[in-house]
C-alpha positions in Angstrom: -207.1 98.5 162.3 -206.6 95.4 159.1 -205.8 97.8 155.6 -208.4 98.8 153.6 -208.5 96.1 150.5 -209.6 98.1 147.4 -211.4 95.5 144.4 -211.9 96.0 141.1 -215.8 96.5 140.4 -215.5 93.8 137.9 -213.3 91.2 139.8 -215.1 91.8 143.4 -218.6 91.4 141.4 -217.3 88.6 140.0 -215.8 87.2 143.3 -219.0 87.2 144.7 -220.8 85.4 142.3 -223.3 88.4 141.4 -222.4 88.3 137.6 -220.0 86.3 135.1 -216.6 86.9 133.8 -218.8 87.0 130.0 -221.1 89.6 131.3 -218.0 91.2 132.8 -216.5 91.3 129.2 -219.6 92.2 127.3 -219.8 95.6 130.2 -216.2 96.3 129.2 -216.9 96.3 125.2 -219.8 98.3 126.3 -217.6 100.8 128.4 -214.9 101.4 125.2 -218.2 102.5 123.6 -219.8 105.1 126.3 -217.3 105.9 128.5 -219.0 105.5 132.0 -218.3 103.9 135.5 -218.0 99.9 135.0 -220.5 99.7 137.7 -223.3 102.0 135.7 -222.6 100.0 132.8 -223.6 96.8 134.6 -226.8 98.1 136.0 -228.0 99.4 133.0 -227.4 96.0 131.0 -229.9 94.4 133.9 -226.4 92.0 134.9 -226.5 93.2 138.7 -228.7 95.5 140.9 -227.5 98.7 142.3 -227.4 97.2 145.5 -224.5 95.2 144.4 -222.8 97.2 142.6 -222.9 99.8 145.7 -222.3 96.9 148.1 -218.7 97.0 146.3 -217.8 100.8 146.6 -219.1 101.1 150.3 -216.1 98.6 150.8 -213.9 100.5 148.6 -214.3 103.6 150.3 -214.5 101.9 153.7 -217.9 102.7 155.1 -221.1 101.0 155.8 -224.1 100.3 153.0 -227.3 101.5 154.5 -230.7 100.7 153.3 -233.8 102.9 153.2 -236.1 100.1 155.1 -233.6 99.9 158.0 -233.6 104.0 158.7 -236.0 106.1 160.8 -234.1 109.6 160.5 -234.7 112.1 163.3 -238.0 114.0 162.7 -236.4 117.5 164.3 -233.9 117.0 162.1 -235.8 116.4 158.3 -238.7 119.3 159.5 -235.5 121.6 158.0 -234.7 119.8 155.4 -235.4 121.0 151.8 -235.6 118.5 149.2 -233.8 120.2 146.7 -230.8 120.1 148.9 -231.0 116.1 149.2 -231.1 115.8 145.4 -228.3 118.1 144.6 -225.9 116.6 147.6 -227.0 112.7 147.3 -227.4 113.2 151.0 -230.0 112.6 153.4 -228.9 113.7 157.2 -230.0 110.8 159.7 -229.3 112.0 163.4 -227.1 113.8 165.2 -225.6 111.5 167.7 -222.4 113.7 170.2 -222.1 116.3 168.3 -221.6 113.6 165.0 -224.1 114.0 162.5 -225.3 110.7 160.7 -225.5 111.0 157.0 -226.2 108.5 154.1 -224.7 109.2 151.2 -225.3 108.4 146.9 -221.7 109.2 146.3 -219.3 109.1 149.3 -216.1 109.3 147.3 -217.3 112.8 145.6 -215.5 115.5 147.7 -217.5 118.3 145.9 -221.0 116.7 147.1 -219.5 116.1 151.1 -218.1 120.0 151.2 -221.9 120.9 150.4 -222.9 118.6 153.0 -220.2 119.9 155.9 -221.5 123.3 154.3 -224.7 123.3 155.6 -224.1 121.1 158.8 -221.9 122.4 161.1 -220.8 119.0 162.7 -218.0 116.0 162.1 -219.7 113.6 159.6 -220.0 110.0 160.1 -221.0 109.1 156.3 -222.6 106.0 155.4 -223.3 104.8 151.7 -226.7 104.7 150.3 -228.0 104.0 146.3 -229.9 106.4 144.4 -233.3 104.2 144.6 -232.9 104.4 148.6 -232.5 108.0 148.6 -235.8 108.7 146.5 -237.6 105.9 149.0 -236.2 108.5 152.0 -237.1 111.4 149.8 -240.6 110.0 149.1 -241.7 108.3 152.3 -240.1 112.1 154.9 -240.1 114.9 152.2 -242.7 114.1 149.6 -245.6 116.4 151.8 -243.8 119.6 151.8 -246.2 120.4 149.6 -246.8 119.6 145.7 -245.5 121.6 142.7 -249.2 122.0 141.9 -250.5 123.6 144.8 -247.3 126.1 145.0 -248.1 127.2 140.9 -252.0 127.5 141.6 -251.1 129.4 144.7 -248.9 131.4 143.3 -250.3 135.5 144.3 -248.3 137.1 141.8 -249.6 134.8 139.0 -253.3 134.9 140.3 -253.0 139.2 140.0 -255.2 140.6 137.4 -253.2 140.2 133.8 -251.2 137.4 135.1 -250.8 134.2 132.6 -251.3 130.7 133.3 -248.8 128.5 133.6 -250.0 126.0 131.5 -246.6 124.3 130.5 -245.4 124.2 134.5 -248.8 123.4 135.4 -249.5 120.3 133.2 -245.6 119.0 134.0 -245.8 119.4 137.9 -249.3 117.8 137.9 -246.8 114.5 136.6 -244.1 115.5 138.3 -246.3 114.5 141.6 -247.4 111.3 140.0 -244.6 110.4 140.0 -243.0 111.7 143.3 -246.5 110.0 144.8 -245.1 106.7 143.3 -248.5 106.6 141.5 -248.9 104.0 138.2 -251.9 106.1 137.1 -252.3 110.0 136.6 -256.2 110.9 135.7 -257.0 113.9 134.0 -261.1 114.5 134.8 -262.8 117.2 133.3 -266.2 118.0 134.8 -268.7 121.3 134.1 -266.8 123.4 136.7 -263.7 122.4 137.9 -261.4 119.7 136.2 -260.1 116.7 139.1 -256.5 115.2 139.0 -256.4 111.7 141.1 -253.4 109.4 141.4 -253.7 105.6 141.5 -251.5 105.1 144.5 -251.0 101.5 145.5 -254.3 100.5 143.5 -256.5 102.9 145.0 -257.1 106.1 143.0 -256.3 109.5 145.8 -257.2 113.0 145.1 -254.7 115.8 143.7 -255.5 119.5 143.1 -258.1 120.3 141.1 -257.3 122.8 137.9 -259.4 125.4 136.7 -262.0 124.1 134.6 -261.8 126.9 131.8 -257.6 126.0 131.6 -258.3 122.0 131.1 -258.5 122.2 126.7 -254.9 124.1 127.1 -254.0 121.4 129.6 -254.7 118.1 127.2 -253.6 120.4 124.2 -250.3 120.2 126.3 -250.0 116.5 126.4 -251.1 116.0 123.2 -247.8 117.9 121.7 -245.7 116.2 124.2 -247.3 112.6 123.0 -246.8 113.8 119.5 -251.0 113.5 119.1 -252.8 115.6 116.7 -254.5 118.9 118.9 -256.7 119.6 116.4 -258.6 116.2 117.0 -261.1 115.9 119.8 -263.8 113.5 118.8 -262.0 110.7 118.6 -260.0 108.7 120.9 -256.3 108.9 120.6 -253.5 106.6 122.1 -249.8 108.6 122.8 -246.1 108.6 124.4 -244.1 110.6 126.3 -240.7 110.7 128.5 -240.1 113.0 131.1 -237.2 113.7 133.2 -238.1 113.5 136.9 -235.4 114.4 139.6 -233.0 113.3 137.2 -234.2 109.8 135.8 -235.9 109.0 132.6 -240.0 107.9 133.1 -242.3 107.0 130.1 -245.6 107.7 130.3 -248.3 106.0 128.1 -251.0 108.4 127.4 -254.9 107.9 126.7 -257.1 110.1 125.9 -261.1 110.0 125.0 -263.6 112.3 124.4 -266.2 112.8 127.3 -269.6 115.0 128.1 -267.5 117.7 129.9 -264.1 117.4 128.0 -261.2 115.0 126.9 -260.7 112.5 129.9 -256.8 112.6 130.2 -254.8 108.9 131.7 -251.9 108.4 132.0 -249.9 105.3 132.6 -246.2 106.1 134.4 -244.0 103.6 133.0 -241.0 103.9 135.2 -238.0 102.4 133.7 -236.2 100.9 136.6 -239.2 98.9 137.8 -237.9 96.4 134.6 -235.2 95.1 136.6 -236.7 94.1 140.0 -235.5 91.1 141.7 -238.2 88.3 141.4 -237.1 87.9 144.9 -238.2 91.6 145.4 -241.5 91.8 144.0 -242.6 89.5 147.7 -242.5 86.2 146.2 -242.1 83.3 148.5 -238.5 82.2 148.7 -239.4 78.8 147.4 -241.2 79.6 144.6 -238.8 81.9 143.3 -236.0 79.2 143.1 -238.5 77.0 141.4 -239.3 80.0 138.8 -235.7 80.7 138.2 -235.3 76.9 137.2 -238.2 77.3 134.6 -235.7 79.9 133.0 -233.2 77.6 132.8 -235.4 75.1 130.5 -234.6 74.9 126.9 -238.0 75.1 125.8 -242.1 74.6 127.1 -244.4 77.3 128.1 -245.1 79.4 131.2 -248.2 81.6 131.7 -248.2 84.3 134.0 -251.9 85.0 134.9 -254.4 87.5 136.9 -256.3 90.5 136.2 -255.1 93.6 134.6 -253.4 95.7 136.9 -251.8 92.6 138.7 -248.4 92.8 138.3 -248.2 90.1 135.7 -245.7 92.3 133.2 -243.5 93.5 136.2 -243.2 89.3 136.5 -242.1 88.4 133.6 -239.9 91.2 133.1 -238.2 90.3 136.0 -238.2 86.2 135.2 -236.2 87.5 131.6 -234.0 89.0 134.1 -233.0 85.6 135.0 -232.5 84.1 131.6 -229.2 84.0 130.2 -229.4 86.6 127.4 -225.6 86.5 126.5 -225.9 83.0 125.0 -229.2 82.9 124.2 -231.2 84.5 122.1 -234.4 86.6 123.8 -237.2 88.4 121.8 -240.4 90.1 122.7 -243.5 90.9 121.4 -245.8 93.5 123.2 -248.5 95.7 123.5 -247.2 98.4 124.5 -243.4 97.9 125.4 -243.4 99.0 129.4 -239.7 98.5 130.1 -236.6 99.0 128.0 -234.4 95.3 128.5 -230.6 95.4 127.6 -229.4 92.9 125.6 -233.4 91.7 124.6 -234.9 92.5 120.9 -238.1 93.8 121.8 -241.3 94.3 119.0 -244.3 96.3 119.5 -247.8 95.3 118.4 -250.0 97.8 116.4 -253.1 96.1 115.5 -254.1 99.2 113.0 -250.9 98.6 111.0 -252.0 95.1 111.3 -249.3 93.6 113.3 -251.1 91.9 116.2 -249.3 89.0 118.5 -249.7 86.3 116.3 -248.0 88.4 113.6 -245.2 89.1 115.6 -244.8 85.6 116.9 -245.0 83.8 113.5 -242.4 86.6 112.5 -239.9 85.9 115.5 -240.0 82.4 115.0 -238.3 82.9 111.9 -235.5 85.1 114.1 -233.7 82.4 115.6 -234.9 83.2 119.1 -234.0 80.7 122.0 -236.4 82.9 124.4 -240.0 84.4 123.4 -242.4 86.6 125.4 -245.5 87.1 124.1 -247.3 90.2 125.7 -250.6 88.3 126.3 -252.4 84.9 124.5 -255.6 86.3 123.6 -257.0 84.5 120.4 -256.9 80.8 119.6 -254.2 82.0 116.9 -251.6 83.2 119.1 -252.3 80.6 121.4 -251.5 77.8 119.1 -248.6 79.2 117.8 -247.4 79.4 121.2 -248.0 76.1 122.0 -246.1 75.2 119.0 -243.4 77.6 119.3 -242.7 75.6 123.2 -243.0 72.3 121.4 -240.1 73.0 118.9 -237.0 73.9 121.2 -238.1 77.7 122.2 -239.0 78.4 126.1 -242.2 80.8 126.1 -243.6 83.3 128.1 -246.9 84.6 128.1 -249.6 85.8 130.0 -253.5 85.2 130.1 -256.5 86.2 131.3 -257.9 83.8 134.8 -258.8 84.3 138.4 -256.2 81.3 139.3 -253.1 79.3 138.2 -255.3 76.1 137.3 -257.9 78.5 135.1 -255.6 78.5 132.6 -255.6 75.1 131.6 -259.3 75.5 130.8 -258.9 78.9 129.8 -256.1 77.5 126.8 -259.0 74.5 126.5 -261.5 77.3 125.3 -259.3 78.9 123.0 -259.5 75.6 121.1 -256.1 74.6 121.9 -256.1 69.9 122.3 -255.5 69.1 125.8 -252.8 66.9 124.4 -251.3 69.7 123.4 -251.7 71.7 127.0 -249.9 68.7 128.5 -246.9 68.4 126.2 -246.2 72.4 126.4 -247.2 73.6 129.6 -244.0 73.8 132.2 -246.1 75.8 135.1 -248.9 78.7 135.5 -248.3 81.3 138.5 -251.2 83.5 139.3 -250.6 86.8 141.2 -252.5 90.0 142.8 -251.1 92.6 144.3 -251.8 93.7 147.7 -250.9 96.6 149.6 -248.7 96.4 152.8 -248.5 97.4 156.1 -247.0 101.1 156.7 -243.6 100.5 158.1 -243.8 103.9 159.9 -246.9 103.7 161.8 -246.8 99.7 162.1 -248.2 98.1 165.3 -249.2 94.4 166.8 -252.6 93.7 166.0 -255.3 91.6 168.5 -256.7 88.1 167.2 -260.4 88.8 167.0 -262.5 86.5 166.2 -262.6 86.7 162.6 -259.1 87.0 162.2 -258.6 84.1 164.7 -260.9 82.1 162.7 -259.0 83.1 159.2 -255.8 81.9 160.2 -256.4 78.9 161.6 -254.2 77.2 164.7 -250.9 79.2 163.3 -252.0 83.2 164.3 -248.2 84.6 164.1 -247.5 88.2 164.5 -250.3 90.4 162.7 -249.6 93.7 162.3 -251.6 96.7 160.9 -251.2 100.2 160.5 -252.3 103.1 162.6 -252.2 105.6 159.9 -249.5 108.7 159.4 -248.5 111.2 157.0 -246.5 108.7 154.6 -249.8 106.4 154.3 -252.0 109.3 154.9 -253.9 107.6 157.3 -254.4 104.5 155.3 -252.1 102.3 157.6 -250.9 100.7 154.2 -247.9 101.7 152.1 -246.5 100.0 148.8 -247.6 96.6 147.9 -246.1 92.8 147.4 -247.6 90.3 145.3 -249.7 87.3 146.6 -249.3 84.1 144.1 -249.9 80.4 143.3 -247.4 78.3 141.4 -249.1 75.6 139.6 -246.5 72.8 138.0 -247.8 70.0 136.6 -246.2 66.7 137.0 -246.1 63.1 135.7 -249.0 62.5 137.9 -251.3 65.0 136.6 -250.3 64.3 132.8 -253.6 61.8 132.5 -255.4 64.4 133.7 -254.3 67.0 131.7 -254.3 64.7 128.3 -258.0 64.1 129.0 -259.4 66.9 129.8 -260.5 66.9 132.9 -262.0 70.1 134.7 -260.2 72.7 136.9 -261.6 71.0 139.9 -260.0 67.5 139.4 -257.0 69.1 138.6 -256.8 71.4 142.1 -257.2 68.1 144.0 -254.3 66.8 141.7 -252.3 69.9 142.4 -253.2 69.8 146.4 -251.7 66.0 146.5 -248.7 67.3 145.1 -248.4 70.4 147.6 -250.0 73.2 146.0 -250.3 76.6 147.9 -253.4 78.8 146.9 -253.1 82.6 146.4 -255.2 82.6 149.9 -252.7 80.2 151.7 -249.5 82.8 150.7 -251.6 85.8 151.8 -251.9 84.0 155.3 -248.6 83.6 155.6 -247.6 86.9 154.7 -250.4 88.4 157.1 -249.1 86.0 159.7 -245.5 87.6 159.2 -247.2 91.3 159.4 -246.7 92.1 155.6 -250.2 93.2 154.8 -253.6 92.2 156.3 -256.7 90.1 156.2 -258.9 92.5 154.7 -256.2 93.1 152.1 -256.3 89.7 151.1 -259.7 89.3 151.1 -260.1 92.2 148.8 -258.5 90.9 145.8 -259.2 87.4 146.3 -262.6 88.2 147.1 -264.7 86.3 144.4 -266.8 88.4 141.5 -270.0 86.6 142.7 -272.2 87.4 146.1 -271.5 84.7 148.7 -274.3 83.4 150.5 -272.9 85.0 153.9 -272.8 88.6 152.0 -276.4 88.2 150.4 -277.6 87.5 154.3 -275.7 89.8 155.5 -277.9 92.2 152.8 
C-alpha cells in the first residue's frame, strides 16, 4: 500500500486549481486575525466550496469522501436514530455489512466524535467523510419527519394542565426552526377567527404546518416584533424588519413583513439561508454550456448583463453565484440591493432605504464615485436607474442587474419602454438570462415514466428517459423534492446589431437569435425532462402564459 501523502490545505487546493496563490495569501492574512482553520476561512471568503476542502481533508485522512445524493442509508438502522445524536457527533450511520458499520462523518479526525459513535454502536467502523451541508441534507431527508418542534410543544401534557403557561418564546422559535429544517423559503403566520394557520412555502408551494391557538397569536407576533426590532405597540400600519437566528449551529437570516388584516396581524418571514449565496453556477442546474458562457461574461471589463424572471424565480441567487466568479481580489466589486440577502466576502454591499431617500438610482450614482470595477444593482425599476446602469456599463464598468420580463429577449423592449435609446442598448448589452424554478423529481421515489401521447408529442422525436416520483415520506407524497433552474441565454452578436439599433420588436430579434443557436426555456425544460430531472407538468406550470390559450378555452 502506498504511503499516505499529507498536503497542506492551501498547497493542495492550488495544485488542483481550486484557488489561486493570491487567494490563499488573502486567507492566510485573515487567519492571523481570526485564528480559524485555513479551509474554513477559504470557504467563508467564497474562494472554494466546502466539498473541495473536504476532498483534501479526506485525502489527508485516507478516507473516502461521500456525497449525500449518492447515499441510501439502511431504513432499519436510521429508524432508531435521533437527530440530536447525528448533529452532536457529526456522524450519520449508513449501513451494517458483515459486522462493520459504514458511517459518514463531518470530522473523522476528531477522536472524541469517533468515540461517541463507538459508544453508541458496538461494531467495527468503516468511516467516510461528508460535508456539513450534505449531513444536513441527510437529516432533512431521513430524520425530519420524527415530529415537528411545534407539535411537541403544543401537545405537551404538562403544559396543558390547569394553570399551565403557554410558552410563547419556545413556540415562536419552534415555528421558525421547523421552517428552516423543512427547507422552506417563507413562513406564513395567518390569524383567522378561531385559529392561526402556519404555512411553509417549500419548493415554491405552500404546505400546512401546525395551527396555533388564536388567543396566543398576538403574543407570538409581538415576540417576532421584538426579535426584529419593530414597534410592538404599532398594529395599524405595516412594518418590515429583520432578524437572525441560529439553527443547528448555522446562522439564518429572516426578513420579516407584518401587515394588519381583518383578524389580526398577518406575518410572513422570508428565510434567507446565508449559505445559499455561495452556490456555484453549475449547482443551480444551469446548462453546462450556459455556465461556461456566463463565466466568460464575468471576465468582461465592461458591459451590462441582466437576469430576468418573475418574483421568486431565483434571480438574486444566480447573480450572487455570478459574483462568485468575479476576481474580487484584483477588482473592486460593489452592490446596491433591496435588501442585502446574503453577505458576500470581499464585496462592498449597500442596502436601499427608500424611506431615507436612498434609492437604486442614488446608490448607483454614489457607487460610481467609489472607483468600482464590477457593480451589482439589485433591480432596474425606472428610467433613471436604467439610464445610469447603461451609462456605467459604457464607461468601463461591468454591471449586473435584474429586470422583470417573461423572457430573455423581452428585456430589449422593456429597456426601450424605460426610455433607453436603442443605440445605447446595442452598445451596452452583453447578454440576458431568463430563468424559472421547477421542482425536481424526488430521488427517494423516482421511477421510469411511461410515454403517453401528450408527453410524446411534447418531447418530439427524442424521448430520453423521463421519470416521475411515486410519492414517499421525503416528498410528502408529491413525487417532487427540491428545485432546479430552467433558463435561456440571449447573447446579442454583430449580426443583431442593426436590429437592436433600429429598435426591432422582440419577434424579429427572436428569429435572429434562433439562427444564432438560441435555446428557449421550454427547450431547456424538455432536456431536463428527457434526463429525468423534472416533469413535463412542472415545465408547463412555470412557462404557462398569463393568457388562456384557445385549447384551454375550448376545454372549459
